[in-house]
C-alpha positions as CSV (number, residue, x, y, z in Angstrom):
1,M,-0.1,0.0,-0.1
2,N,1.4,3.3,-1.0
3,E,1.2,6.4,1.2
4,E,-1.9,8.0,-0.4
5,Q,-3.6,4.6,-0.2
6,D,-2.6,4.5,3.5
7,Q,-3.9,8.0,4.1
8,A,-7.3,7.3,2.4
9,A,-7.6,4.1,4.5
10,K,-7.0,6.1,7.7
11,I,-9.5,8.7,6.6
12,R,-12.3,5.9,5.7
13,T,-11.6,4.0,9.2
14,G,-12.0,7.4,10.8
15,A,-15.2,8.2,9.0
16,H,-16.6,4.8,9.7
17,A,-15.9,5.1,13.4
18,T,-17.3,8.4,13.6
19,G,-20.4,7.7,11.6
20,S,-21.0,4.6,13.8
21,R,-20.9,6.6,17.0
22,V,-23.1,9.2,15.5
23,L,-25.8,6.5,14.2
24,E,-25.6,4.7,17.8
25,M,-26.2,8.2,19.4
26,F,-29.0,8.9,17.2
27,A,-30.5,5.3,17.9
28,G,-30.9,6.3,21.5
29,T,-32.8,9.5,20.7
30,P,-36.2,8.3,19.2
31,R,-38.1,11.7,20.1
32,L,-35.5,13.5,18.0
33,N,-35.8,10.8,14.9
34,D,-39.4,11.4,15.3
35,W,-39.1,15.3,15.3
36,Y,-36.9,14.9,12.0
37,Y,-39.6,12.4,10.5
38,S,-42.5,14.7,11.3
39,K,-41.0,17.5,8.8
40,F,-41.5,15.2,5.9
41,R,-44.0,12.5,6.7
42,D,-46.7,14.0,4.9
43,R,-44.7,13.4,1.8
44,V,-44.0,9.5,2.5
45,S,-46.0,7.1,0.7
46,G,-45.9,4.4,-2.1
47,D,-42.4,3.4,-3.2
48,V,-39.5,4.9,-1.3
49,L,-35.9,4.8,-1.9
50,E,-33.9,5.9,1.4
51,L,-30.1,7.0,0.6
52,G,-27.6,6.5,3.5
53,S,-29.9,4.4,5.7
54,G,-27.2,3.6,8.1
55,I,-28.4,1.3,10.9
56,G,-32.3,2.2,10.1
57,N,-32.9,5.0,12.5
58,I,-35.1,6.7,10.0
59,S,-35.9,3.5,8.1
60,R,-38.0,2.3,10.9
61,L,-40.1,5.3,10.6
62,L,-40.5,5.1,6.9
63,A,-41.3,1.5,6.9
64,R,-44.7,2.3,8.8
65,D,-45.8,4.5,5.7
66,A,-44.2,3.2,2.7
67,R,-45.6,0.8,0.6
68,T,-42.3,-0.6,-0.1
69,L,-39.1,0.9,1.0
70,M,-35.5,0.0,-0.3
71,A,-33.0,1.3,2.3
72,T,-29.5,1.8,1.0
73,D,-26.0,2.3,2.5
74,V,-22.4,1.8,1.4
75,E,-20.9,0.4,4.6
76,D,-21.2,-3.5,4.7
77,E,-21.7,-3.2,8.6
78,Y,-24.6,-0.9,8.2
79,L,-26.2,-3.3,5.3
80,D,-25.8,-6.3,7.7
81,A,-27.6,-4.3,10.4
82,L,-30.4,-3.1,8.0
83,R,-30.9,-7.0,6.7
84,Q,-31.1,-8.2,10.2
85,E,-33.8,-5.4,11.2
86,F,-35.9,-5.9,8.3
87,A,-35.6,-9.8,7.9
88,S,-39.1,-10.3,8.5
89,T,-40.6,-7.3,6.9
90,D,-41.6,-8.2,3.4
91,H,-41.9,-4.6,2.0
92,V,-38.6,-3.5,2.9
93,S,-35.6,-4.4,0.8
94,V,-31.9,-3.5,1.3
95,A,-29.0,-2.7,-1.4
96,R,-25.7,-1.2,-1.6
97,F,-25.7,2.2,-3.2
98,D,-22.8,4.5,-3.4
99,L,-23.9,7.9,-4.9
100,E,-20.5,8.5,-6.4
101,S,-21.5,5.7,-9.0
102,P,-24.3,4.9,-11.2
103,P,-27.3,3.4,-9.2
104,P,-26.9,-0.6,-9.1
105,A,-29.5,-2.6,-10.9
106,A,-31.6,-3.2,-7.9
107,V,-32.2,0.3,-7.8
108,A,-31.9,1.6,-11.5
109,E,-34.8,-0.8,-12.3
110,R,-37.2,0.9,-10.5
111,Q,-39.0,4.1,-9.9
112,F,-39.9,5.7,-6.6
113,D,-42.6,8.0,-5.5
114,V,-40.2,9.2,-2.8
115,V,-36.3,9.5,-2.8
116,I,-35.0,10.7,0.8
117,S,-31.7,11.4,2.1
118,M,-30.7,12.9,5.4
119,N,-27.3,14.2,5.9
120,V,-26.0,12.4,2.7
121,I,-25.7,14.7,-0.2
122,E,-23.2,17.2,1.5
123,H,-20.9,14.1,1.4
124,V,-21.0,13.4,-2.3
125,H,-18.2,14.7,-4.3
126,D,-20.6,15.6,-7.3
127,D,-23.7,16.3,-5.5
128,L,-25.5,18.0,-8.5
129,G,-24.7,14.8,-10.7
130,A,-26.0,12.5,-7.9
131,V,-29.2,14.7,-7.5
132,R,-29.8,14.7,-11.3
133,A,-29.2,10.6,-11.2
134,L,-31.6,10.3,-8.4
135,A,-34.3,12.6,-10.3
136,K,-34.3,10.1,-12.9
137,L,-35.6,7.4,-10.3
138,L,-38.5,9.4,-9.4
139,R,-42.1,8.9,-10.9
140,P,-43.8,11.7,-12.4
141,G,-44.9,13.8,-9.4
142,G,-42.5,12.2,-7.2
143,W,-40.8,13.9,-4.3
144,M,-37.0,14.0,-3.7
145,L,-36.7,15.0,0.1
146,T,-33.2,16.1,1.2
147,Y,-32.0,17.2,4.7
148,V,-28.7,19.0,4.6
149,P,-26.8,21.3,6.7
150,A,-28.3,24.7,5.9
151,C,-25.1,27.0,6.1
152,N,-21.5,26.5,5.9
153,W,-21.3,27.2,9.9
154,A,-23.7,24.0,10.5
155,F,-21.0,22.1,8.6
156,S,-19.2,21.0,11.6
157,A,-15.9,18.8,12.5
158,M,-18.3,15.9,12.7
159,D,-19.3,16.1,8.9
160,Q,-15.8,16.8,8.3
161,N,-14.6,13.5,9.8
162,L,-17.4,11.9,8.1
């Protein structure tokens, strides 16, 4: 492994450790998750694609209102947690989806009524390209619901680590 690859591995490991801690913290704040969800719940129906599902903190809420839910992430650990969480929930599927790449077949072959991401798009290098690709996955009249830090000052050291 060269120096550049070693540095990239350290960044990924640090980001994963930070992300895991943040997700675990939010798992312990159900009222906060409910509050976040209340901001867009009235738009959640039909077939839903969730980006960056993590360990399912918001996915559990989405699953109540969606006809189908496809929960996605890039981290194997999170994908395993999602599969375990929703193993007996027929209308929820789990797929790997890296927004830095074209949608995988499991995603690309479908259309959705809602595409939702919370604290994800700001971490994508080509965020505009990702949003354009995601818009193509929406049915006519569908909703793209995105929650991101509103101002540069809201982009914290935690976001930098992620």
